[in-house]
GULO-573570 format. One record per residue (C-alpha): residue in three letters; z negated, y, x. Coordinates in steps of 0.5 Angstrom, whole numbers. Layout:
<atoms>
+--------+-------+-------+-------+
! residu !     Z !     Y !     X !
+--------+-------+-------+-------+
!    Ala !     Z !     Y !     X !
...
+--------+-------+-------+-------+
</atoms>
This chain:
<atoms>
+--------+-------+-------+-------+
! residu !     Z !     Y !     X !
+--------+-------+-------+-------+
!    Met !    25 !   -76 !  -201 !
!    Asn !    24 !   -72 !  -207 !
!    Ile !    30 !   -67 !  -207 !
!    Phe !    31 !   -60 !  -211 !
!    Ala !    37 !   -57 !  -211 !
!    Ala !    37 !   -49 !  -210 !
!    Ile !    40 !   -45 !  -215 !
!    Asp !    40 !   -37 !  -214 !
!    Ile !    42 !   -33 !  -221 !
!    Lys !    44 !   -26 !  -221 !
!    Asn !    47 !   -23 !  -227 !
!    Gly !    49 !   -30 !  -230 !
!    Asn !    52 !   -32 !  -224 !
!    Val !    50 !   -37 !  -218 !
!    Ile !    50 !   -34 !  -211 !
!    Lys !    50 !   -36 !  -204 !
!    Ala !    44 !   -35 !  -201 !
!    Phe !    43 !   -33 !  -194 !
!    Ala !    37 !   -31 !  -189 !
!    Gly !    34 !   -28 !  -195 !
!    Ile !    38 !   -21 !  -195 !
!    Arg !    39 !   -21 !  -203 !
!    Ser !    44 !   -15 !  -203 !
!    Asn !    49 !   -19 !  -199 !
!    Tyr !    49 !   -25 !  -204 !
!    Thr !    56 !   -27 !  -206 !
!    Pro !    58 !   -31 !  -212 !
!    Leu !    58 !   -39 !  -210 !
!    Leu !    65 !   -41 !  -207 !
!    Ile !    66 !   -49 !  -205 !
!    Asn !    72 !   -50 !  -202 !
!    Lys !    75 !   -44 !  -204 !
!    Lys !    73 !   -47 !  -212 !
!    Asp !    69 !   -42 !  -216 !
!    Phe !    62 !   -46 !  -217 !
!    Ser !    58 !   -39 !  -219 !
!    Asp !    58 !   -43 !  -227 !
!    Pro !    51 !   -45 !  -226 !
!    Phe !    53 !   -51 !  -231 !
!    Cys !    59 !   -53 !  -227 !
!    Leu !    54 !   -53 !  -221 !
!    Ile !    49 !   -57 !  -224 !
!    Lys !    53 !   -62 !  -227 !
!    Thr !    57 !   -63 !  -220 !
!    Ile !    51 !   -64 !  -217 !
!    Lys !    48 !   -69 !  -221 !
!    Arg !    54 !   -73 !  -221 !
!    Thr !    57 !   -73 !  -214 !
!    Leu !    50 !   -73 !  -211 !
!    Asn !    45 !   -76 !  -216 !
!    Ile !    40 !   -70 !  -215 !
!    Lys !    36 !   -69 !  -221 !
!    Lys !    31 !   -64 !  -219 !
!    Phe !    33 !   -57 !  -219 !
!    Tyr !    30 !   -51 !  -216 !
!    Ile !    32 !   -44 !  -220 !
!    Ala !    31 !   -37 !  -218 !
!    Asp !    32 !   -32 !  -222 !
!    Leu !    34 !   -26 !  -217 !
!    Asp !    34 !   -21 !  -223 !
!    Ser !    27 !   -22 !  -226 !
!    Ile !    24 !   -23 !  -219 !
!    Asn !    27 !   -16 !  -217 !
!    Gly !    24 !   -13 !  -224 !
!    Ser !    31 !   -10 !  -226 !
!    Lys !    32 !   -15 !  -232 !
!    Asn !    32 !   -23 !  -233 !
!    Asn !    37 !   -28 !  -235 !
!    Trp !    32 !   -32 !  -239 !
!    Phe !    37 !   -34 !  -244 !
!    Leu !    41 !   -37 !  -240 !
!    Leu !    35 !   -41 !  -237 !
!    Lys !    34 !   -43 !  -244 !
!    Arg !    41 !   -46 !  -245 !
!    Ile !    40 !   -49 !  -238 !
!    Leu !    33 !   -53 !  -240 !
!    Phe !    36 !   -55 !  -247 !
!    Ser !    43 !   -57 !  -244 !
!    Phe !    39 !   -62 !  -238 !
!    Lys !    33 !   -65 !  -241 !
!    Asp !    34 !   -71 !  -237 !
!    Leu !    33 !   -66 !  -231 !
!    Glu !    27 !   -63 !  -228 !
!    Phe !    26 !   -56 !  -226 !
!    Ile !    22 !   -51 !  -223 !
!    Leu !    22 !   -44 !  -224 !
!    Asp !    22 !   -38 !  -220 !
!    Leu !    22 !   -32 !  -225 !
!    Gly !    18 !   -27 !  -220 !
!    Ile !    12 !   -28 !  -224 !
!    Asn !     6 !   -24 !  -220 !
!    His !     1 !   -23 !  -226 !
!    Pro !    -1 !   -28 !  -232 !
!    Gln !     2 !   -23 !  -237 !
!    Lys !     9 !   -24 !  -235 !
!    Leu !     8 !   -32 !  -235 !
!    Leu !     5 !   -30 !  -242 !
!    Ser !    12 !   -26 !  -244 !
!    Phe !    16 !   -32 !  -242 !
!    Lys !    12 !   -37 !  -246 !
!    Asn !    12 !   -32 !  -252 !
!    Phe !    20 !   -31 !  -251 !
!    Lys !    21 !   -39 !  -251 !
!    Lys !    18 !   -39 !  -258 !
!    Lys !    17 !   -45 !  -263 !
!    Glu !    24 !   -49 !  -261 !
!    Phe !    23 !   -48 !  -254 !
!    Ser !    17 !   -52 !  -254 !
!    Leu !    22 !   -58 !  -255 !
!    Val !    23 !   -59 !  -248 !
!    Asp !    18 !   -60 !  -243 !
!    Asn !    23 !   -61 !  -236 !
!    Tyr !    20 !   -55 !  -233 !
!    Ile !    15 !   -52 !  -229 !
!    Phe !    13 !   -45 !  -227 !
!    Ile !    13 !   -42 !  -219 !
!    Ile !     8 !   -36 !  -217 !
!    Cys !    11 !   -33 !  -211 !
!    Thr !     6 !   -29 !  -205 !
!    Glu !    12 !   -24 !  -204 !
!    Leu !    10 !   -20 !  -211 !
!    Leu !     3 !   -21 !  -210 !
!    Pro !    -1 !   -16 !  -207 !
!    Asn !    -7 !   -21 !  -205 !
!    Ile !   -11 !   -27 !  -207 !
!    Lys !   -15 !   -24 !  -212 !
!    Asn !    -9 !   -23 !  -216 !
!    Leu !    -7 !   -30 !  -215 !
!    Met !   -14 !   -32 !  -217 !
!    Lys !   -12 !   -29 !  -224 !
!    Phe !    -8 !   -34 !  -226 !
!    Arg !   -11 !   -40 !  -230 !
!    Asn !    -9 !   -48 !  -231 !
!    Lys !    -7 !   -47 !  -223 !
!    Lys !    -6 !   -55 !  -223 !
!    Asn !     0 !   -54 !  -228 !
!    Leu !     3 !   -49 !  -223 !
!    Ile !     7 !   -49 !  -216 !
!    Leu !     5 !   -43 !  -211 !
!    Ser !    10 !   -41 !  -206 !
!    Ile !     8 !   -38 !  -200 !
!    Asp !    14 !   -33 !  -198 !
!    Phe !    14 !   -33 !  -190 !
!    Asn !    16 !   -26 !  -190 !
!    Gly !    12 !   -23 !  -185 !
!    Phe !     6 !   -22 !  -189 !
!    Glu !     5 !   -30 !  -189 !
!    Asn !    -2 !   -30 !  -184 !
!    Gln !    -6 !   -27 !  -190 !
!    Trp !    -4 !   -33 !  -195 !
!    Ile !    -4 !   -38 !  -189 !
!    Lys !   -12 !   -37 !  -187 !
!    Arg !   -13 !   -38 !  -195 !
!    Ile !    -9 !   -45 !  -195 !
!    Lys !   -15 !   -49 !  -197 !
!    Asn !   -16 !   -45 !  -203 !
!    Phe !    -9 !   -47 !  -206 !
!    Ser !   -11 !   -54 !  -207 !
!    Val !   -12 !   -53 !  -214 !
!    Phe !    -5 !   -52 !  -215 !
!    Lys !     0 !   -57 !  -217 !
!    Gln !     4 !   -56 !  -211 !
!    Val !     5 !   -51 !  -205 !
!    Ile !    13 !   -49 !  -203 !
!    Leu !    13 !   -47 !  -196 !
!    Met !    18 !   -42 !  -197 !
!    Phe !    22 !   -40 !  -190 !
!    Ile !    26 !   -34 !  -193 !
!    Lys !    29 !   -32 !  -187 !
!    Asn !    32 !   -39 !  -185 !
!    Val !    36 !   -40 !  -192 !
!    Gly !    43 !   -41 !  -191 !
!    Gly !    41 !   -47 !  -186 !
!    Arg !    39 !   -43 !  -180 !
!    Gly !    34 !   -48 !  -177 !
!    Val !    27 !   -51 !  -179 !
!    Asn !    21 !   -48 !  -177 !
!    Trp !    17 !   -54 !  -174 !
!    Arg !    12 !   -51 !  -171 !
!    Ile !     9 !   -48 !  -177 !
!    Leu !    10 !   -54 !  -181 !
!    Lys !     7 !   -58 !  -176 !
!    Lys !     1 !   -53 !  -175 !
!    Ile !     0 !   -53 !  -183 !
!    Lys !    -1 !   -60 !  -185 !
!    Lys !    -7 !   -60 !  -181 !
!    Asp !   -10 !   -56 !  -187 !
!    Leu !    -5 !   -58 !  -193 !
!    Ser !    -3 !   -64 !  -195 !
!    Pro !     5 !   -65 !  -193 !
!    Lys !     5 !   -69 !  -200 !
!    Lys !     3 !   -64 !  -204 !
!    Thr !     8 !   -59 !  -200 !
!    Ile !    15 !   -58 !  -201 !
!    Val !    19 !   -55 !  -195 !
!    Ala !    25 !   -49 !  -197 !
!    Gly !    29 !   -46 !  -192 !
!    Gly !    33 !   -48 !  -185 !
!    Ile !    35 !   -55 !  -187 !
!    Lys !    42 !   -57 !  -185 !
!    Tyr !    42 !   -64 !  -182 !
!    Asn !    41 !   -71 !  -184 !
!    Gly !    36 !   -71 !  -178 !
!    Asp !    32 !   -65 !  -181 !
!    Val !    31 !   -70 !  -187 !
!    Arg !    29 !   -75 !  -183 !
!    Ile !    24 !   -72 !  -179 !
!    Leu !    21 !   -68 !  -184 !
!    Ser !    19 !   -75 !  -188 !
!    Leu !    16 !   -78 !  -181 !
!    Leu !    12 !   -71 !  -181 !
!    Gly !     9 !   -74 !  -188 !
!    Tyr !    13 !   -69 !  -192 !
!    Asn !    17 !   -72 !  -198 !
!    Ser !    19 !   -66 !  -202 !
!    Ile !    25 !   -61 !  -200 !
!    Ile !    29 !   -55 !  -203 !
!    Ile !    36 !   -54 !  -200 !
!    Ser !    42 !   -50 !  -202 !
!    Ser !    47 !   -50 !  -196 !
!    Phe !    46 !   -57 !  -194 !
!    Ile !    48 !   -59 !  -201 !
!    His !    54 !   -54 !  -201 !
!    Lys !    57 !   -58 !  -194 !
!    Lys !    56 !   -64 !  -197 !
!    Leu !    60 !   -62 !  -204 !
!    Ala !    65 !   -59 !  -199 !
!    Ser !    66 !   -66 !  -195 !
!    Met !    66 !   -70 !  -201 !
!    Gly !    72 !   -67 !  -204 !
!    Glu !    74 !   -72 !  -210 !
!    Lys !    70 !   -78 !  -207 !
!    Pro !    66 !   -82 !  -212 !
!    Pro !    58 !   -80 !  -213 !
!    Ile !    53 !   -82 !  -208 !
!    Asp !    46 !   -83 !  -207 !
!    Phe !    44 !   -77 !  -204 !
!    Thr !    36 !   -78 !  -205 !
!    Ser !    35 !   -84 !  -202 !
+--------+-------+-------+-------+
</atoms>
């Protein structure tokens, strides 16, 4: 199973996500210890859980208020041995170009990241099709009440490198939407799909694997693992 540890960043800090209600997000605490420093959290997850893949959402960039791009640049340079998928709220090729211009020449020294295009910020599929090199992009289908207009076009999404099924209302370990996952796998290969939102038990991961899904994005599940481990030695959480 490919496990991506989810990190939501707001105002330069890691925050705790729950049910997609971003206004209620608070700095991340685990066993009353402050893990709002993304560098500290990434190092801890890598060391104790042997996870080397990360999903980072820049909530400020998604909301269009500001961004944490300088912080992301430092993270990518500091952890060149890790793999990152970045959700920057990209809803137009111009925003993608803006980040590429921001990274400048020295940024070309790292290639450990890939961009996410999320349907949450796209008005329709025509806007999605404006993006070039789709095979080098990940599409996130956001289940926020408007997902049906995207699901009916799901065969069009095979051109993307991977597709995230983002069950935003289930974020925080609120349960997996098994009905949707069983239905969608008929039209979109589970091997090309990343499931995000609702996973809270080891049993959930095993069932997903049995259904053919081999990639997940989790946060609350990881926080519980870290809380239960304390100072125990590293374990291989990816097996």
